[in-house]
C-alpha positions as a Markdown table, in Angstrom:
| # | Residue | x | y | z |
|---|---|---|---|---|
| 1 | Met | 12.0 | -11.9 | 1.3 |
| 2 | Ile | 12.5 | -9.2 | 4.0 |
| 3 | Thr | 9.6 | -6.8 | 4.6 |
| 4 | His | 8.4 | -4.6 | 7.4 |
| 5 | Asn | 4.8 | -5.2 | 6.5 |
| 6 | Phe | 3.0 | -8.5 | 6.0 |
| 7 | Leu | -0.5 | -9.8 | 6.5 |
| 8 | Pro | -2.6 | -9.6 | 8.6 |
| 9 | Glu | -1.7 | -5.9 | 8.5 |
| 10 | Ser | -4.1 | -3.9 | 6.3 |
| 11 | Val | -1.6 | -1.5 | 4.7 |
| 12 | Gly | -0.8 | -1.9 | 1.0 |
| 13 | Gly | 2.8 | -3.0 | 1.5 |
| 14 | Ala | 1.6 | -6.1 | 3.4 |
| 15 | Ser | -0.7 | -7.1 | 0.6 |
| 16 | Arg | 2.0 | -6.6 | -2.0 |
| 17 | Thr | 4.6 | -8.7 | -0.3 |
| 18 | Tyr | 2.1 | -11.4 | 0.4 |
| 19 | Glu | 1.0 | -11.6 | -3.2 |
| 20 | Met | 4.6 | -11.5 | -4.4 |
| 21 | Ala | 5.5 | -14.4 | -2.0 |
| 22 | Lys | 2.6 | -16.5 | -3.3 |
| 23 | Tyr | 3.6 | -15.9 | -6.9 |
| 24 | Leu | 7.2 | -16.7 | -6.3 |
| 25 | Gln | 6.2 | -20.0 | -4.5 |
| 26 | Gln | 5.5 | -21.4 | -8.0 |
| 27 | Phe | 9.2 | -21.4 | -8.8 |
| 28 | Phe | 11.1 | -21.1 | -5.4 |
| 29 | Asn | 11.0 | -22.2 | -1.8 |
| 30 | Val | 10.0 | -18.8 | -0.2 |
| 31 | Thr | 10.7 | -17.6 | 3.3 |
| 32 | Val | 9.4 | -14.2 | 4.5 |
| 33 | Ile | 11.2 | -12.5 | 7.3 |
| 34 | Cys | 9.1 | -9.8 | 8.9 |
| 35 | Pro | 8.2 | -8.3 | 12.3 |
| 36 | Pro | 5.1 | -9.1 | 14.3 |
| 37 | Pro | 1.9 | -7.5 | 12.9 |
| 38 | Thr | 1.9 | -3.9 | 14.1 |
| 39 | Ile | 0.3 | -1.5 | 11.6 |
| 40 | Pro | -2.2 | 0.2 | 12.2 |
| 41 | Phe | -0.7 | 0.9 | 15.6 |
| 42 | Thr | -2.7 | -0.5 | 18.6 |
| 43 | Lys | -4.7 | -2.8 | 16.5 |
| 44 | Phe | -2.6 | -5.9 | 17.2 |
| 45 | Lys | -1.4 | -7.6 | 20.4 |
| 46 | Lys | 2.2 | -6.9 | 21.5 |
| 47 | Ile | 4.6 | -9.7 | 21.0 |
| 48 | Lys | 7.6 | -10.3 | 23.3 |
| 49 | Gln | 9.3 | -13.2 | 21.5 |
| 50 | Ile | 12.5 | -12.3 | 19.8 |
| 51 | Phe | 12.1 | -15.0 | 17.1 |
| 52 | Ser | 9.2 | -17.1 | 16.1 |
| 53 | Lys | 8.2 | -19.4 | 13.1 |
| 54 | Glu | 4.8 | -19.4 | 11.5 |
| 55 | Asn | 3.0 | -20.9 | 8.5 |
| 56 | Phe | 0.8 | -18.3 | 6.9 |
| 57 | Asn | -1.4 | -19.8 | 4.1 |
| 58 | Gly | 1.4 | -22.0 | 3.1 |
| 59 | Ile | 4.1 | -19.3 | 3.3 |
| 60 | Lys | 7.0 | -19.9 | 5.8 |
| 61 | Leu | 7.3 | -16.8 | 8.0 |
| 62 | Leu | 10.1 | -15.9 | 10.4 |
| 63 | Arg | 8.9 | -13.2 | 12.7 |
| 64 | Ile | 11.6 | -11.1 | 14.4 |
| 65 | Trp | 10.8 | -8.8 | 17.2 |
| 66 | Thr | 10.6 | -5.0 | 16.9 |
| 67 | Phe | 9.4 | -2.3 | 19.2 |
| 68 | Gln | 5.6 | -2.0 | 19.0 |
| 69 | Pro | 4.2 | 1.5 | 20.1 |
| 70 | Ser | 1.3 | 1.5 | 22.5 |
| 71 | Glu | -0.2 | 4.7 | 21.1 |
| 72 | Gln | -2.3 | 5.2 | 18.0 |
| 73 | Ile | -0.1 | 8.2 | 17.1 |
| 74 | Pro | 3.4 | 7.4 | 18.4 |
| 75 | Thr | 6.2 | 9.9 | 19.0 |
| 76 | Phe | 9.0 | 10.3 | 16.4 |
| 77 | Ile | 11.4 | 8.4 | 18.7 |
| 78 | Lys | 8.9 | 5.5 | 19.1 |
| 79 | Arg | 8.4 | 5.3 | 15.3 |
| 80 | Met | 12.2 | 5.2 | 14.8 |
| 81 | Leu | 12.5 | 2.4 | 17.3 |
| 82 | Tyr | 9.7 | 0.5 | 15.4 |
| 83 | Tyr | 11.4 | 1.0 | 12.1 |
| 84 | Thr | 15.0 | 0.3 | 13.2 |
| 85 | Met | 14.9 | -2.5 | 15.8 |
| 86 | Phe | 13.7 | -5.1 | 13.2 |
| 87 | Pro | 16.4 | -4.6 | 10.6 |
| 88 | Ile | 19.1 | -4.4 | 13.2 |
| 89 | Leu | 18.1 | -7.7 | 14.9 |
| 90 | Thr | 17.6 | -9.3 | 11.4 |
| 91 | Ser | 21.1 | -8.2 | 10.3 |
| 92 | Ile | 22.7 | -9.6 | 13.5 |
| 93 | Ile | 21.2 | -13.1 | 12.9 |
| 94 | Phe | 21.4 | -13.0 | 9.1 |
| 95 | Phe | 24.4 | -15.2 | 8.8 |
| 96 | Tyr | 22.2 | -18.0 | 10.2 |
| 97 | Leu | 19.1 | -17.0 | 8.2 |
| 98 | Leu | 20.8 | -16.7 | 4.8 |
| 99 | Arg | 22.9 | -19.8 | 4.8 |
| 100 | Asn | 20.6 | -21.6 | 2.3 |
| 101 | Ala | 19.3 | -18.6 | 0.4 |
| 102 | Asp | 20.0 | -17.9 | -3.3 |
| 103 | Ile | 18.1 | -14.7 | -3.7 |
| 104 | Val | 17.0 | -12.1 | -1.2 |
| 105 | Ile | 14.3 | -9.6 | -1.9 |
| 106 | Val | 14.2 | -6.5 | 0.4 |
| 107 | Ser | 10.9 | -4.7 | 0.1 |
| 108 | Thr | 11.0 | -1.0 | 1.1 |
| 109 | Pro | 9.9 | 1.3 | 2.6 |
| 110 | Pro | 11.1 | 1.9 | 5.3 |
| 111 | Pro | 14.7 | 2.6 | 4.1 |
| 112 | Ser | 16.0 | 1.3 | 7.4 |
| 113 | Leu | 15.4 | -2.2 | 6.0 |
| 114 | Leu | 18.4 | -1.5 | 3.7 |
| 115 | Leu | 20.7 | -2.0 | 6.7 |
| 116 | Thr | 20.3 | -5.7 | 5.7 |
| 117 | Val | 21.9 | -5.1 | 2.4 |
| 118 | Leu | 25.4 | -5.2 | 3.9 |
| 119 | Pro | 25.3 | -8.7 | 5.3 |
| 120 | Ile | 23.5 | -9.9 | 2.1 |
| 121 | Lys | 26.3 | -8.7 | -0.1 |
| 122 | Leu | 29.0 | -10.0 | 2.4 |
| 123 | Met | 27.5 | -13.4 | 1.9 |
| 124 | Arg | 27.4 | -12.9 | -1.9 |
| 125 | Lys | 23.7 | -13.5 | -2.2 |
| 126 | Lys | 21.8 | -12.1 | -5.2 |
| 127 | Leu | 19.8 | -9.0 | -4.1 |
| 128 | Ile | 16.6 | -7.6 | -5.4 |
| 129 | Ile | 15.3 | -4.3 | -3.9 |
| 130 | Asp | 11.6 | -3.8 | -4.2 |
| 131 | Ile | 10.7 | 0.0 | -4.0 |
| 132 | Arg | 7.0 | 0.6 | -3.3 |
| 133 | Asp | 7.4 | 4.2 | -2.2 |
| 134 | Leu | 10.0 | 7.0 | -2.3 |
| 135 | Trp | 9.6 | 7.2 | 1.5 |
| 136 | Thr | 12.4 | 9.6 | 2.3 |
| 137 | Glu | 10.8 | 12.3 | 0.0 |
| 138 | Ser | 7.4 | 11.5 | 1.5 |
| 139 | Val | 8.2 | 11.9 | 5.1 |
| 140 | Ser | 10.1 | 15.1 | 4.5 |
| 141 | Ser | 7.3 | 16.5 | 2.4 |
| 142 | Phe | 4.8 | 15.8 | 5.2 |
| 143 | Gly | 7.1 | 17.5 | 7.7 |
| 144 | Tyr | 8.1 | 14.4 | 9.8 |
| 145 | Val | 11.8 | 15.3 | 9.1 |
| 146 | Lys | 13.5 | 18.3 | 7.7 |
| 147 | Lys | 13.7 | 18.3 | 3.9 |
| 148 | Asn | 17.3 | 19.4 | 3.8 |
| 149 | Gly | 18.3 | 18.0 | 7.2 |
| 150 | Leu | 21.3 | 15.8 | 7.9 |
| 151 | Leu | 19.1 | 12.7 | 8.5 |
| 152 | Thr | 17.2 | 13.1 | 5.2 |
| 153 | Lys | 20.4 | 13.7 | 3.2 |
| 154 | Phe | 22.2 | 10.7 | 4.8 |
| 155 | Thr | 19.2 | 8.4 | 4.3 |
| 156 | Lys | 18.9 | 9.3 | 0.6 |
| 157 | Lys | 22.6 | 8.7 | 0.0 |
| 158 | Phe | 22.4 | 5.4 | 1.7 |
| 159 | Glu | 19.3 | 4.4 | -0.4 |
| 160 | Ile | 21.2 | 5.3 | -3.6 |
| 161 | Phe | 24.2 | 3.3 | -2.4 |
| 162 | Cys | 22.1 | 0.2 | -1.8 |
| 163 | Trp | 20.2 | 0.6 | -5.1 |
| 164 | Asn | 23.6 | 0.5 | -6.9 |
| 165 | Lys | 24.5 | -2.7 | -5.0 |
| 166 | Ala | 21.4 | -4.6 | -6.1 |
| 167 | Asn | 21.3 | -7.2 | -8.9 |
| 168 | Leu | 17.9 | -5.9 | -9.8 |
| 169 | Val | 15.5 | -3.2 | -8.6 |
| 170 | Ile | 11.8 | -3.6 | -9.0 |
| 171 | Thr | 9.0 | -1.0 | -8.4 |
| 172 | Asn | 5.2 | -0.7 | -8.5 |
| 173 | Ser | 5.3 | 2.7 | -10.3 |
| 174 | Leu | 6.5 | 3.7 | -13.8 |
| 175 | Val | 7.2 | 7.2 | -12.3 |
| 176 | Ile | 9.6 | 5.7 | -9.8 |
| 177 | Val | 11.4 | 3.8 | -12.6 |
| 178 | Asp | 12.7 | 7.1 | -14.0 |
| 179 | Glu | 13.7 | 8.4 | -10.6 |
| 180 | Ile | 15.7 | 5.2 | -9.7 |
| 181 | Glu | 17.5 | 5.0 | -13.1 |
| 182 | Ser | 18.7 | 8.6 | -12.8 |
| 183 | His | 20.8 | 7.5 | -9.7 |
| 184 | Phe | 22.5 | 4.5 | -11.3 |
| 185 | Lys | 26.2 | 4.8 | -11.8 |
| 186 | Lys | 26.1 | 2.0 | -14.3 |
| 187 | Lys | 23.5 | 2.4 | -17.0 |
| 188 | Ser | 23.5 | -1.4 | -17.5 |
| 189 | Lys | 21.6 | -1.7 | -14.1 |
| 190 | Arg | 18.1 | -3.0 | -14.4 |
| 191 | Val | 14.9 | -1.5 | -13.1 |
| 192 | Glu | 11.7 | -3.5 | -13.8 |
| 193 | Tyr | 8.1 | -2.4 | -13.4 |
| 194 | Phe | 6.3 | -4.8 | -11.1 |
| 195 | Pro | 2.8 | -3.7 | -10.4 |
| 196 | Phe | 0.6 | -5.2 | -7.6 |
| 197 | Asn | 0.1 | -8.8 | -8.5 |
| 198 | Val | -3.5 | -9.2 | -7.2 |
| 199 | Asp | -4.6 | -12.8 | -7.0 |
| 200 | Thr | -7.7 | -13.0 | -9.3 |
| 201 | Arg | -8.6 | -16.4 | -8.0 |
| 202 | Ile | -9.5 | -14.7 | -4.7 |
| 203 | Phe | -10.1 | -11.1 | -5.8 |
| 204 | Lys | -13.0 | -11.3 | -8.2 |
| 205 | Lys | -16.6 | -10.2 | -8.5 |
| 206 | Ile | -18.9 | -12.2 | -6.4 |
| 207 | Asp | -22.5 | -12.7 | -7.5 |
| 208 | Ile | -24.1 | -10.9 | -4.6 |
| 209 | Lys | -26.8 | -8.2 | -4.2 |
| 210 | Lys | -25.4 | -4.7 | -4.6 |
| 211 | Glu | -26.0 | -2.2 | -1.8 |
| 212 | Lys | -25.9 | 1.6 | -1.9 |
| 213 | Thr | -22.5 | 1.6 | -0.4 |
| 214 | Ile | -19.3 | 3.5 | -1.2 |
| 215 | Val | -16.2 | 1.8 | 0.3 |
| 216 | Tyr | -12.7 | 2.5 | 1.3 |
| 217 | Thr | -10.1 | 0.0 | 2.6 |
| 218 | Gly | -6.7 | 0.6 | 4.1 |
| 219 | Asn | -4.7 | 3.1 | 6.0 |
| 220 | Phe | -6.2 | 6.3 | 7.6 |
| 221 | Gly | -3.1 | 8.4 | 7.2 |
| 222 | Ile | -2.0 | 11.9 | 6.2 |
| 223 | Ala | -1.0 | 10.6 | 2.7 |
| 224 | Gln | -4.6 | 9.4 | 2.1 |
| 225 | Asn | -6.3 | 12.8 | 3.0 |
| 226 | Leu | -9.7 | 11.2 | 3.7 |
| 227 | Glu | -10.8 | 14.5 | 5.3 |
| 228 | Val | -11.6 | 16.0 | 1.9 |
| 229 | Phe | -13.6 | 13.0 | 1.0 |
| 230 | Ile | -15.7 | 13.4 | 4.2 |
| 231 | His | -16.3 | 17.0 | 3.4 |
| 232 | Ala | -17.4 | 16.0 | -0.1 |
| 233 | Ile | -19.7 | 13.4 | 1.3 |
| 234 | Ser | -21.3 | 16.0 | 3.5 |
| 235 | His | -22.4 | 17.9 | 0.4 |
| 236 | Val | -23.5 | 14.8 | -1.5 |
| 237 | Met | -25.6 | 13.3 | 1.3 |
| 238 | Ser | -27.3 | 16.6 | 2.0 |
| 239 | Leu | -29.2 | 16.0 | -1.3 |
| 240 | Ser | -32.3 | 14.0 | -0.7 |
| 241 | Ala | -31.7 | 11.7 | -3.7 |
| 242 | Phe | -28.6 | 10.3 | -2.0 |
| 243 | Ser | -29.7 | 10.3 | 1.6 |
| 244 | Asp | -30.0 | 6.5 | 1.7 |
| 245 | Tyr | -26.3 | 5.8 | 0.7 |
| 246 | Gln | -23.7 | 4.8 | 3.2 |
| 247 | Ile | -19.9 | 5.1 | 3.3 |
| 248 | His | -18.0 | 2.2 | 4.8 |
| 249 | Leu | -14.4 | 2.9 | 5.9 |
| 250 | Tyr | -12.3 | -0.3 | 6.8 |
| 251 | Gly | -8.9 | 0.1 | 8.4 |
| 252 | Gly | -7.2 | 2.4 | 10.9 |
| 253 | Gly | -4.2 | 4.7 | 11.3 |
| 254 | Asp | -2.9 | 8.0 | 12.6 |
| 255 | Cys | -5.8 | 10.1 | 11.4 |
| 256 | Glu | -8.6 | 7.7 | 12.6 |
| 257 | Gln | -9.7 | 9.8 | 15.6 |
| 258 | Asp | -9.6 | 13.0 | 13.6 |
| 259 | Leu | -11.8 | 11.5 | 10.9 |
| 260 | Lys | -14.3 | 10.2 | 13.6 |
| 261 | Asn | -14.4 | 13.7 | 15.1 |
| 262 | Leu | -15.0 | 15.3 | 11.7 |
| 263 | Val | -17.8 | 12.9 | 11.0 |
| 264 | Lys | -19.4 | 13.7 | 14.3 |
| 265 | Arg | -18.9 | 17.5 | 13.8 |
| 266 | Leu | -20.6 | 17.2 | 10.3 |
| 267 | Lys | -23.4 | 15.0 | 11.8 |
| 268 | Leu | -22.7 | 12.1 | 9.4 |
| 269 | Glu | -22.6 | 9.3 | 12.0 |
| 270 | Asn | -25.6 | 7.6 | 10.4 |
| 271 | Ile | -23.9 | 7.7 | 7.0 |
| 272 | Val | -20.2 | 7.2 | 7.5 |
| 273 | Lys | -19.4 | 4.0 | 9.3 |
| 274 | Phe | -15.9 | 2.9 | 10.6 |
| 275 | Phe | -14.9 | -0.7 | 10.7 |
| 276 | Glu | -11.8 | -2.5 | 12.0 |
| 277 | Pro | -9.4 | -4.0 | 9.4 |
| 278 | Val | -10.8 | -7.3 | 8.1 |
| 279 | Pro | -9.1 | -10.5 | 6.9 |
| 280 | Arg | -8.1 | -10.3 | 3.3 |
| 281 | Thr | -10.4 | -13.2 | 2.4 |
| 282 | Glu | -13.4 | -11.0 | 3.4 |
| 283 | Leu | -12.6 | -8.1 | 1.1 |
| 284 | Pro | -14.0 | -9.6 | -2.2 |
| 285 | Asn | -17.4 | -9.9 | -0.5 |
| 286 | Ile | -17.3 | -6.3 | 0.8 |
| 287 | Leu | -16.1 | -4.9 | -2.5 |
| 288 | Ser | -18.6 | -6.9 | -4.6 |
| 289 | Lys | -21.5 | -5.4 | -2.5 |
| 290 | Ala | -20.4 | -1.8 | -3.0 |
| 291 | Ile | -21.1 | 0.4 | -6.0 |
| 292 | Leu | -17.9 | 2.5 | -5.8 |
| 293 | Gly | -14.4 | 2.3 | -4.3 |
| 294 | Ile | -12.5 | 5.3 | -3.2 |
| 295 | Val | -8.7 | 5.7 | -3.8 |
| 296 | Pro | -7.7 | 8.9 | -2.0 |
| 297 | Leu | -4.3 | 10.6 | -1.9 |
| 298 | Ala | -3.1 | 14.0 | -0.7 |
| 299 | Asp | -2.3 | 16.7 | -3.2 |
| 300 | Lys | 1.5 | 16.5 | -2.6 |
| 301 | Glu | 4.2 | 16.6 | -5.2 |
| 302 | Trp | 6.1 | 13.6 | -3.7 |
| 303 | Leu | 3.0 | 11.4 | -4.1 |
| 304 | Arg | 3.1 | 11.7 | -7.9 |
| 305 | Tyr | 4.5 | 8.2 | -8.0 |
| 306 | Ala | 2.1 | 6.6 | -5.5 |
| 307 | Met | 0.1 | 3.6 | -6.6 |
| 308 | Pro | -2.2 | 2.3 | -3.8 |
| 309 | Thr | -2.6 | -1.5 | -4.0 |
| 310 | Lys | -6.3 | -1.1 | -3.2 |
| 311 | Thr | -6.8 | 0.2 | -6.8 |
| 312 | Phe | -6.1 | -3.2 | -8.2 |
| 313 | Glu | -8.1 | -5.0 | -5.6 |
| 314 | Tyr | -11.1 | -2.8 | -6.5 |
| 315 | Ile | -10.6 | -3.3 | -10.2 |
| 316 | Ala | -10.2 | -7.1 | -9.8 |
| 317 | Cys | -13.6 | -7.2 | -8.1 |
| 318 | Asn | -15.0 | -5.1 | -11.0 |
| 319 | Leu | -15.6 | -2.2 | -8.7 |
| 320 | Pro | -15.6 | 1.3 | -10.3 |
| 321 | Val | -13.0 | 3.6 | -8.7 |
| 322 | Leu | -12.9 | 7.3 | -7.8 |
| 323 | Gly | -9.4 | 8.5 | -7.2 |
| 324 | Tyr | -8.0 | 11.9 | -6.3 |
| 325 | Gly | -4.7 | 13.6 | -5.5 |
| 326 | Phe | -1.5 | 14.4 | -7.2 |
| 327 | Ser | -0.4 | 10.9 | -8.3 |
| 328 | Glu | 0.6 | 10.6 | -12.0 |
| 329 | Glu | 0.8 | 6.8 | -11.5 |
| 330 | Leu | -2.8 | 6.5 | -10.1 |
| 331 | Glu | -4.1 | 8.8 | -12.8 |
| 332 | Arg | -2.4 | 6.7 | -15.5 |
| 333 | Val | -3.9 | 3.4 | -14.2 |
| 334 | Val | -7.4 | 4.9 | -13.8 |
| 335 | Lys | -7.3 | 6.3 | -17.3 |
| 336 | Glu | -5.6 | 3.3 | -18.9 |
| 337 | Ser | -8.2 | 0.9 | -17.3 |
| 338 | Asn | -11.1 | 3.3 | -17.9 |
| 339 | Ala | -12.5 | 1.8 | -14.7 |
| 340 | Gly | -13.4 | 5.1 | -13.1 |
| 341 | Ile | -12.6 | 8.7 | -12.7 |
| 342 | Phe | -9.5 | 10.5 | -11.4 |
| 343 | Ile | -9.6 | 14.0 | -10.0 |
| 344 | Lys | -6.5 | 16.1 | -10.0 |
| 345 | Gly | -6.2 | 17.8 | -6.6 |
| 346 | Asn | -8.0 | 17.8 | -3.3 |
| 347 | Glu | -11.0 | 20.0 | -3.9 |
| 348 | Pro | -14.1 | 18.7 | -2.1 |
| 349 | Glu | -16.4 | 20.4 | -4.6 |
| 350 | Lys | -14.9 | 18.5 | -7.5 |
| 351 | Ile | -15.0 | 15.3 | -5.6 |
| 352 | Ser | -18.6 | 15.7 | -4.7 |
| 353 | Asp | -19.6 | 16.7 | -8.2 |
| 354 | Asn | -18.0 | 13.6 | -9.7 |
| 355 | Leu | -19.4 | 11.4 | -6.9 |
| 356 | Ile | -22.9 | 12.6 | -7.8 |
| 357 | Lys | -22.2 | 12.1 | -11.5 |
| 358 | Met | -21.1 | 8.5 | -11.0 |
| 359 | Ile | -23.7 | 7.2 | -8.5 |
| 360 | Ser | -26.5 | 8.9 | -10.5 |
| 361 | Asp | -25.6 | 7.0 | -13.7 |
| 362 | Asp | -26.0 | 3.2 | -13.6 |
| 363 | Lys | -24.9 | 2.8 | -17.2 |
| 364 | Met | -21.6 | 4.6 | -16.4 |
| 365 | Leu | -21.0 | 2.4 | -13.4 |
| 366 | Glu | -21.7 | -0.7 | -15.5 |
| 367 | Lys | -19.3 | 0.5 | -18.2 |
| 368 | Phe | -16.5 | 1.1 | -15.6 |
| 369 | Ser | -17.2 | -2.3 | -14.1 |
| 370 | Ser | -16.9 | -4.1 | -17.5 |
| 371 | Asn | -13.7 | -2.2 | -18.3 |
| 372 | Ala | -12.2 | -3.2 | -14.9 |
| 373 | Asn | -12.9 | -6.8 | -15.7 |
| 374 | Gln | -11.0 | -6.6 | -19.1 |
| 375 | Tyr | -8.1 | -4.6 | -17.7 |
| 376 | Ile | -7.3 | -7.0 | -14.8 |
| 377 | Gln | -7.1 | -9.9 | -17.2 |
| 378 | Asn | -4.2 | -8.4 | -19.1 |
| 379 | Arg | -1.6 | -8.5 | -16.3 |
| 380 | Pro | 2.1 | -8.1 | -17.0 |
| 381 | Asn | 4.4 | -11.2 | -17.1 |
| 382 | Tyr | 6.8 | -11.4 | -14.2 |
| 383 | Ser | 9.2 | -14.0 | -15.8 |
| 384 | Phe | 12.2 | -11.7 | -15.2 |
| 385 | Leu | 12.1 | -12.6 | -11.5 |
| 386 | Arg | 12.8 | -16.2 | -12.5 |
| 387 | Glu | 15.7 | -15.2 | -14.7 |
| 388 | Ile | 17.9 | -13.4 | -12.2 |
């Protein structure tokens, strides 16, 4: 498996690739090739080694160096170096790394990882491309690159070329399935839906006393738009009935300082608490104490396919969810599971109204918690990964 994100990073892609590796270990000898932990930027120590071996909870890791920015919000050039140095170095030494491999899974984004597709195909290895995110559309939608610029067009064409070279494409979103299939030259090509395979042996409800806590775990980025949640909280906590509730935000990212400044400006420092990313094994305890988990997304068209992995982690711990944004995929899962409420859009008023409705009704929360437990037990079968 080749991935740009792996534990102990706190972003969703790291969790997905870790859980996938654990699942595949039942049937294969699995090696994960990844850079040193870097995301959120500045949260991890810089690594100078070009190549290192590691055992992570029984999974064999090969860490290959990449550029690690020193700033919490790196420049475009530094981000590009971070995203490109790893796949370039990996491709150079691939002929050594792949000599005993039968199948290679490339987990994207970023699309720069697809540079490794060329040596993979040259060595006639079976290729699976895992698509977690239509990254090219996202970064152009958020203004990081020009939507119709040369770089965007070239990257998209390269992605489509690589998808067509794969033996199998898997994705965590049914919305993405339709998008990928529309670009296949051969209609016999396969796209399989592979949702986040949360490990219910670890992520489960722990018998622990509940606290008046609403929790968020993960990246503090533009795509999450946590700002509207903070504004919604400002209204909710101004009501005396909810003044003893707390908001716990675990993670980090580009918008971390802006969020802290907003909390200070709204005088919510005693209510909204920020925490560093925590080891994955600590999350079930944190989620089991909380009464509600937040799954925020920006109201952007190109996030209609987004499916944050935290959703399944919350549900696995029987934690009711409140999601918002433009994601058709998140809306589908929340409604299908009946484990919470999804709000279309980014209006603080609607978010605060639904927050009040949920935390005021213990029976509603109990119902969502029970539904979450039933939903997570009926997980899809991933046997197709063994058949390739």
